[in-house]
C-alpha positions in Angstrom: 54.7 155.8 -4.8 55.2 158.9 -2.6 52.9 157.4 0.1 54.9 154.1 0.1 58.1 156.0 0.5 56.8 158.0 3.4 55.6 154.9 5.1 58.9 153.2 4.4 60.8 155.4 6.9 60.1 152.9 9.7 62.2 150.4 7.8 65.3 152.6 7.8 68.0 150.8 9.7 66.0 147.5 9.7 68.4 144.5 9.2 65.6 142.7 7.3 65.2 145.5 4.8 68.7 147.0 4.6 71.4 145.9 2.2 73.5 149.0 2.2 75.7 150.3 5.1 76.8 153.9 5.4 80.0 153.8 7.5 80.5 156.7 9.8 83.8 158.1 11.1 83.1 156.4 14.5 82.9 153.0 12.7 79.1 152.9 13.3 77.0 151.7 10.4 73.7 153.3 9.4 71.6 150.8 7.4 69.5 151.5 4.4 67.8 149.9 1.4 70.0 150.5 -1.7 67.0 150.6 -4.1 65.2 153.4 -2.1 68.5 155.4 -1.6 69.3 155.0 -5.4 66.0 156.4 -6.4 67.3 160.0 -6.2 71.0 159.4 -6.5 72.7 158.2 -9.7 76.0 158.0 -7.8 74.6 155.5 -5.3 72.8 153.6 -8.0 76.1 153.2 -9.8 78.0 152.2 -6.7 75.4 149.5 -5.8 74.2 148.3 -9.2 77.4 148.4 -11.3 80.2 148.3 -8.7 78.3 146.0 -6.3 79.2 148.1 -3.2 77.4 147.1 -0.1 78.9 149.8 2.1 79.7 153.5 1.5 82.1 155.4 3.7 80.7 158.7 4.8 83.4 159.7 7.4 83.5 163.3 6.1 79.9 163.9 7.4 78.4 164.1 10.8 76.1 161.2 12.0 73.2 163.7 12.3 73.7 164.8 8.7 73.9 161.3 7.3 70.8 160.3 9.3 69.0 163.4 7.9 70.0 162.5 4.4 68.8 158.9 4.7 65.5 159.9 6.2 64.9 162.5 3.5 65.8 159.9 0.8 63.1 157.6 2.2 60.4 160.2 2.9 61.0 163.0 0.5 61.0 165.4 3.4 64.0 167.0 5.1 62.5 167.2 8.6 65.7 167.0 10.6 67.6 169.8 8.9 69.2 172.3 11.3 71.8 175.0 11.4 74.3 172.6 12.8 73.9 169.9 10.0 72.9 172.1 7.0 76.3 172.3 5.5 77.0 168.6 5.8 73.5 167.6 4.4 74.1 170.0 1.5 77.5 168.4 0.8 76.1 164.9 0.9 73.5 166.0 -1.7 76.2 167.3 -4.0 78.5 164.3 -3.5 75.8 161.8 -4.3 74.2 164.1 -7.0 70.8 163.9 -5.4 67.9 165.3 -7.3 64.2 165.5 -6.5 61.7 164.3 -9.2 58.2 165.4 -8.3 
């Protein structure tokens, strides 16, 4: 399973494999697959599965932090964490109640 998630990063943002939009403050959408993003987030799972949301507003977070969060959700690695986005990435993790099950 982990190997498939790591290889799935290339599909992040792909219109063919993305059914969930993360709407940034700028109005830009970052696309993701709801099933992959829900794997570690019961909040996103509830929003997509029970409330049938196809977009999530993330205006409180920087684009860099949201991209880092999405890539980490796909790969299991936080490769793009930096001093400038650490606080926002940490907040996103708390807001969406992200956990890591290894």
